[in-house]
N, C-alpha and C positions, 0 to 999 in steps of 0.2 A: 504494500500500500504506500504509494508515494504521496507525500504531503506537499501542498503548495506552500510557498513562503508565508502567505497570509494565514493559512490554517496553522502552520507551525508557530507563528507569532501569537496567534490567539491561544493556542495551547499553553505556551510559556507564560502569557499574561494571566491566564486562569490559574495556572500552578503557582505563580508568584503571589497572586491575590489570596489564594486559599492557604498558602503556607503560613501566613501570619508571622509569629515571632520565633519560628523555628530557625535555628542557625543552619546555614547551607551545609555544614559538615554533618549535621544530624539528619538532614533531608535524605541522605543516602539510605537510611533505614526504610523509608517509605518506598523509594525506588526499587530497592532490592526485594521488598515484599511484592510489589507489582510484577517484577520480573519473575519471581519464583511462582506466583500464581499463573502467569502466562505459560511458564515451563510445564507446570502440572496440568493445565488445561489442554496443552498440546499433546502431552503424553496420554491423558485420558481419552482424547479424541482419537488418537492412533489405536489405543487399546480397544475402544468401542467399535471402531471401524473394522479392526481385525476380527472381532467376535461376530459382528453382524454379517461380514462377508466371508466367513469361514476361513480366515487366514489369508485371503487374497487382498492385500492392502491396495487401495486405490481403485479397486474394481467397481466401486459404487460411488463415483465422483459426485453425483447429485446429492446423495445422502451426506457426504463429507462436507459439502458446502453448507447444507442446511444445519448440520450439527455445529459447524464452526460459527455460524451466525447466532446460534443459541448460546454458545459459550461466551462470545464477545458481547 
């Protein structure tokens, strides 16, 4: 997913406004949490896709897209 510069600026503006009085060095704890959640959701998606398709990863591409939209 490619972000336009306008969308990226909006995301950073939103993050900065919601951060409040958290020091930038402490902000990494939140970022690592989000990254870990993304990692787990991708692993869960791959596991579920393998179970639903009988081990043939990627054989049901439409289902994978729908599941990914539910997770995000």
